[in-house]
C-alpha positions in Angstrom: -54.3 -2.5 -63.3 -54.2 -5.3 -60.4 -51.5 -6.9 -61.9 -49.1 -3.5 -63.2 -50.2 -2.5 -59.1 -48.3 -5.5 -58.1 -45.7 -5.8 -60.4 -44.8 -1.7 -59.0 -44.3 -3.8 -55.9 -41.8 -6.4 -56.8 -44.5 -9.7 -56.9 -43.7 -11.4 -59.6 -46.3 -12.6 -62.1 -46.7 -15.9 -62.5 -50.3 -15.8 -64.2 -53.7 -14.5 -64.9 -57.0 -15.8 -65.7 -56.0 -18.7 -64.8 -58.6 -21.7 -65.8 -59.4 -24.7 -62.8 -61.8 -27.2 -63.3 -64.0 -25.2 -60.4 -63.5 -22.0 -61.6 -60.7 -19.5 -62.5 -58.1 -17.3 -61.0 -57.9 -13.7 -61.6 -53.9 -13.4 -60.7 -51.3 -15.8 -59.0 -47.8 -14.0 -57.6 -44.8 -14.5 -56.0 -43.5 -12.1 -53.9 -40.7 -12.0 -51.8 -41.8 -14.7 -49.9 -45.3 -16.2 -50.4 -47.4 -18.0 -53.1 -50.1 -15.4 -53.4 -54.0 -15.9 -55.0 -55.5 -12.6 -55.6 -59.2 -11.9 -56.1 -59.8 -8.4 -58.3 -63.0 -7.5 -58.1 -63.7 -4.1 -60.0 -66.2 -1.2 -59.8 -67.0 1.0 -63.0 -68.0 4.1 -61.1 -70.9 6.4 -63.1 -71.6 9.3 -60.2 -70.0 13.0 -60.7 -66.8 13.4 -60.0 -66.2 9.5 -59.8 -68.3 8.7 -56.4 -69.0 5.6 -55.5 -71.7 3.8 -53.3 -70.9 2.4 -50.4 -72.6 0.0 -50.8 -70.9 -0.7 -54.4 -67.5 -1.0 -53.1 -65.6 -3.4 -54.6 -64.4 -5.7 -52.2 -67.4 -5.4 -49.4 -68.5 -8.2 -52.3 -65.6 -10.5 -51.4 -67.7 -12.8 -48.3 -67.4 -16.0 -47.0 -68.5 -17.8 -50.8 -66.1 -16.0 -52.6 -63.5 -16.7 -50.6 -64.2 -20.2 -49.7 -64.3 -21.0 -53.6 -60.8 -19.0 -54.2 -58.9 -21.4 -51.6 -60.6 -23.9 -53.6 -59.6 -22.9 -56.3 -55.7 -22.4 -55.1 -56.4 -25.7 -53.5 -56.7 -27.0 -57.3 -54.2 -25.1 -58.9 -51.6 -26.2 -56.5 -52.8 -29.9 -57.2 -52.8 -29.6 -60.4 -49.9 -27.9 -61.4 -47.1 -29.4 -59.2 -44.0 -28.9 -61.3 -45.1 -25.0 -61.7 -45.4 -24.1 -58.3 -42.5 -22.5 -56.6 -41.2 -23.0 -53.5 -42.6 -20.9 -50.6 -42.6 -20.1 -47.1 -46.4 -19.7 -47.0 -49.7 -18.7 -49.6 -51.2 -15.8 -49.0 -55.0 -14.5 -50.0 -54.8 -11.2 -51.6 -57.6 -8.9 -52.5 -57.7 -6.2 -55.4 -60.7 -3.5 -55.3 -60.5 -1.3 -58.4 -62.4 1.6 -59.0 -62.5 2.7 -63.0 -64.5 5.4 -64.2 -66.7 6.3 -67.8 -63.9 5.3 -69.7 -61.9 3.1 -67.8 -59.3 5.1 -66.4 -58.2 4.4 -62.7 -59.5 6.2 -60.2 -58.5 4.6 -56.6 -57.0 0.8 -56.0 -56.9 -0.5 -52.6 -54.8 -3.6 -52.0 -55.4 -6.2 -49.0 -52.9 -8.9 -48.8 -53.6 -11.2 -46.0 -57.3 -10.4 -47.0 -58.3 -13.7 -45.6 
């Protein structure tokens, strides 16, 4: 769902679920000027009418420690893939929060560009 969303916005999807020696990067995409590393958080709404309690919202779970881990993963990927990386003006970190129902139907998708 997150990759389809990005492609709908005109991003070129370069990779998904990329393994580095430090862990996994959810999505790597290219927009007009930036190489974008995307962290995706998904939550399932179990309450009636797709309601989700505020403490279970997906994006607040991206705490400083998680953000630092994604930066390390991006640096590792850039070092490990010097030939695959495109030439861009900048690097950006986006976050996508996805909420689905018990049948995996999309209820809400929040995309924060330059999340950190």
